C-alpha distance (Angstrom), angle and dihedral (degrees) to the residues before:
residue distance angle dihedral
M1 . . .
N2 3.80 . .
S3 3.72 123.1 .
I4 3.82 96.0 -99.9
N5 3.77 92.3 54.8
L6 3.76 91.0 45.8
I7 3.95 91.1 51.8
R8 3.97 87.4 50.6
F9 3.79 91.3 49.2
Y10 3.80 92.8 51.2
R11 3.76 90.5 45.6
Q12 3.91 91.3 53.1
I13 3.89 88.0 47.7
A14 3.88 90.0 50.5
V15 3.88 90.7 47.9
L16 3.79 92.4 52.0
I17 3.90 92.2 45.6
V18 3.85 89.1 52.5
M19 3.85 90.1 46.3
F20 3.83 91.4 51.7
M21 3.81 91.8 49.3
F22 3.83 89.8 58.4
Y23 3.78 95.8 41.9
H24 3.74 112.0 129.7
E25 3.79 127.4 173.5
A26 3.85 114.4 -132.1
S27 3.81 113.9 -133.7
C28 3.71 137.4 170.4
Q29 3.83 112.5 -104.5
E30 3.84 101.6 -161.0
M31 3.81 139.9 3.9
P32 3.76 115.6 -99.2
P33 3.85 114.9 -88.9
R34 3.74 118.1 -99.7
P35 3.75 130.7 179.6
I36 3.72 116.5 -86.0
S37 3.83 123.9 -119.4
V38 3.85 121.0 -148.0
Y39 3.81 123.8 -160.3
I40 3.81 129.4 179.5
N41 3.71 112.1 -128.5
P42 3.89 103.6 -117.1
A43 3.89 89.5 -151.0
Q44 3.69 95.6 63.5
G45 3.75 128.6 31.7
L46 3.91 126.4 165.5
S47 3.75 106.1 -71.5
F48 3.85 129.5 175.1
G49 3.91 96.9 -166.7
A50 3.81 121.3 -150.9
F51 3.73 125.8 -29.7
I52 3.87 145.2 156.9
H53 3.75 113.8 -121.3
G54 3.85 94.7 -148.7
A55 3.76 124.2 -152.5
S56 3.79 99.8 -52.7
G57 3.83 104.7 18.9
G58 3.84 124.7 -133.9
S59 3.86 129.5 176.2
V60 3.66 143.6 -60.1
I61 3.80 116.2 -142.0
I62 3.80 124.7 -158.8
Y63 3.82 110.8 -166.1
P64 3.80 121.2 -148.2
S65 3.85 86.0 -112.1
G66 3.84 86.5 64.7
S67 3.81 94.6 -111.3
R68 3.88 120.8 131.6
S69 3.71 137.0 -141.4
T70 3.76 139.1 170.0
T71 3.74 138.7 -147.9
G72 3.91 133.2 -160.1
S73 3.85 115.6 12.6
V74 3.69 94.7 -32.1
V75 3.90 113.0 123.6
P76 3.71 120.5 -161.8
M77 3.84 116.4 -131.1
N78 3.78 133.2 -156.8
M79 3.81 102.6 -147.2
G80 3.85 99.0 141.4
Y81 3.86 94.0 -79.1
S82 3.56 110.1 123.6
Y83 3.83 127.8 -141.0
S84 3.81 125.8 -152.2
A85 3.73 147.4 156.8
A86 3.85 116.1 -106.5
I87 3.69 116.7 -103.5
F88 3.86 122.3 -142.9
E89 3.74 125.3 -176.4
I90 3.82 123.7 -144.3
D91 3.71 119.2 -153.8
A92 3.76 107.6 -162.0
N93 3.80 143.2 119.1
P94 3.82 114.7 -73.1
G95 3.79 107.6 -91.7
T96 3.77 97.8 29.9
L97 3.88 111.6 146.0
V98 3.87 110.8 -133.2
S99 3.95 124.1 -179.7
L100 3.73 124.5 -166.1
A101 3.76 127.7 -135.1
Y102 3.78 118.1 -170.1
G103 3.78 121.1 -143.4
S104 3.77 123.8 -127.4
F105 3.80 124.4 -82.5
S106 3.80 114.5 -52.6
T107 3.73 125.4 -145.2
L108 3.91 119.0 -127.9
T109 3.72 113.8 -156.8
G110 3.86 120.3 -150.2
S111 3.73 129.6 -138.2
N112 3.73 87.1 -122.9
G113 3.79 97.2 52.6
G114 3.91 99.0 -95.8
T115 3.80 125.3 122.1
M116 3.86 135.6 -147.7
T117 3.77 129.9 -174.5
L118 3.81 125.2 -123.9
Q119 3.73 130.4 -162.9
A120 3.89 118.3 -170.5
E121 3.64 108.6 -139.3
G122 3.79 139.7 165.5
S123 3.87 130.4 17.7
Y124 3.70 141.1 -151.6
P125 2.88 116.4 -111.5
Q126 3.77 90.6 35.2
S127 3.75 120.0 -115.3
P128 3.00 128.8 -62.4
I129 3.71 94.6 47.9
V130 3.70 127.8 -162.2
T131 3.79 111.7 -148.5
N132 3.75 117.1 -126.6
A133 3.71 109.4 171.8
V134 3.75 119.5 101.4
P135 3.89 109.6 -133.8
P136 2.93 133.5 -77.3
A137 3.79 80.8 42.2
R138 3.81 116.9 72.5
T139 3.82 135.6 -141.1
L140 3.76 110.8 -114.0
V141 3.92 121.4 -137.0
Y142 3.71 119.8 -167.9
I143 3.82 114.5 -155.1
G144 3.79 127.6 -168.2
G145 3.81 133.9 -168.0
I146 3.70 148.1 -163.9
L147 3.74 120.8 -120.7
T148 3.84 117.6 -158.1
V149 3.84 109.5 -146.8
G150 3.81 123.6 -167.7
N151 3.80 129.9 -156.6
A152 3.86 124.3 -72.2
L153 3.76 94.7 -84.1
A154 3.91 93.7 50.1
N155 3.78 93.7 42.3
P156 3.87 114.4 24.8
P157 3.78 115.7 -167.2
G158 3.80 115.3 -80.3
S159 3.81 144.1 90.6
Y160 3.78 119.9 -52.5
S161 3.74 127.9 -165.1
G162 3.84 140.7 174.4
S163 3.81 142.0 123.5
F164 3.66 139.0 -97.6
T165 3.85 135.1 -154.2
V166 3.82 127.1 -124.5
N167 3.93 118.3 170.5
F168 3.74 118.0 -148.4
I169 3.78 106.5 -153.6
Q170 3.82 117.1 -165.5
E171 3.70 111.4 -143.8
């Protein structure tokens, strides 16, 4: 090899070394966005269980953790009626950001003609939620609420039912 060919050879080697130094593999960072789907878990809706409203009433609070507390003269009872937070299931790509917006107060109607007000409130995980389940699995969201209970005349004993609104907003 003469000196000119040797210099060309070293230049080609140098160019290859520099190219390998800047080599970077391209990769996809995230899955493409897709609309979320939300399902209520039919096994567990928002339920306040059994209680006695007392002389002046008050409220029954179900926390997203599933625990229950009362205010005013309301006394919680354990008579075989369960209480629970509602469970919603979000079907979305992992890493999707979802915020919750609660609707206004809802009216629950009693089998005896009475009415109570319900406000859905609080979630676990707290809003905004980053979904973590890989489809077909779903991210579970627990939602609690506050039931406002009147006195015995306003809310005679019985079974009360109704619905509430929670908006799941994909960001």
